[in-house]
C-alpha positions in Angstrom: 0.0 0.0 0.0 1.3 3.4 -0.9 1.2 6.0 1.9 2.8 9.4 2.5 4.7 10.0 5.7 6.5 13.4 6.2 5.9 14.2 2.5 7.7 11.1 1.3 5.9 8.2 -0.4 6.3 4.7 1.0 5.2 1.3 -0.2 4.2 -0.5 2.9 2.8 -4.0 3.5 1.6 -5.6 6.7 4.2 -8.3 6.4 6.9 -5.8 5.7 6.1 -3.8 8.8 6.0 -7.0 10.9 9.4 -8.0 9.6 10.8 -4.6 10.2 9.6 -4.6 13.8 10.8 -8.2 14.5 13.4 -8.2 17.2 12.8 -4.5 18.1 12.1 -4.0 21.8 9.1 -1.8 22.5 9.9 1.6 24.2 7.7 2.8 27.0 4.3 4.0 25.8 3.5 7.6 26.6 1.2 8.4 23.6 -0.6 6.6 20.8 0.4 3.0 20.2 0.0 0.2 17.7 -0.2 -3.5 18.3 2.2 -5.5 16.0 2.2 -9.2 16.6 1.9 -9.7 20.3 3.7 -6.4 21.2 2.4 -2.9 21.6 4.8 -0.1 20.3 4.6 3.7 20.4 3.6 4.9 16.9 6.6 7.2 16.7 8.9 4.3 17.3 7.2 2.3 14.5 7.3 5.3 12.2 11.1 5.8 12.8 11.8 2.1 12.1 9.8 1.7 8.9 10.7 5.1 7.4 14.2 5.5 8.7 13.4 9.1 9.4 13.8 11.2 12.5 10.7 11.2 14.7 10.5 14.9 14.5 9.9 14.7 10.7 6.4 13.1 10.9 3.4 13.2 13.2 1.9 10.3 15.1 -1.3 10.8 13.1 0.4 10.0 9.8 1.7 6.7 11.2 -1.6 5.8 12.8 -3.5 6.4 9.5 -1.0 4.1 7.7 -1.1 1.4 10.3 -4.9 1.4 10.4 -5.0 1.1 6.6 -2.7 -1.9 6.8 -5.0 -3.6 9.3 -3.1 -3.0 12.6 -4.9 -2.1 15.8 -4.0 1.4 17.1 -4.6 2.6 20.6 -5.3 6.1 22.0 -3.2 7.8 24.6 -3.3 5.7 27.8 -5.2 7.3 30.7 -3.5 8.1 34.0 -4.1 5.4 36.7 -7.3 6.2 38.7 -8.5 8.7 36.1 -11.2 6.3 34.8 -12.6 5.7 38.3 -13.0 9.5 39.1 -16.1 11.2 37.9 -16.2 14.7 36.3 -16.8 16.4 39.7 -13.8 14.6 41.3 -11.5 15.5 38.3 -12.6 19.1 38.4 -12.0 19.3 42.2 -8.6 17.7 41.8 -7.7 20.3 39.1 -8.8 23.2 41.4 -6.6 21.9 44.2 -7.1 21.8 48.0 -7.7 25.6 48.4 -10.9 25.4 46.4 -12.6 23.3 49.0 -12.1 25.9 51.8 
């Protein structure tokens, strides 16, 4: 499949991406990620490996679009621990800080 990342065209295949990422250890995930095989990688790491470009040259969105078109599962930014359990009032209160309760 032809896709453009950082204004450069690339011919990518699902098998080609899997082969390129084989043996590459996943970095810690702080943003969007993609599942390749049994591992979850940051999209910027995958983009750097498959394009051999500097991570500053492309956006995470460009890589996510390409990976979705190839059939990979992409994941949004992980939530902070405990953020899902708190409701909107608790989150707002936490943002305001302890002085707001007085």
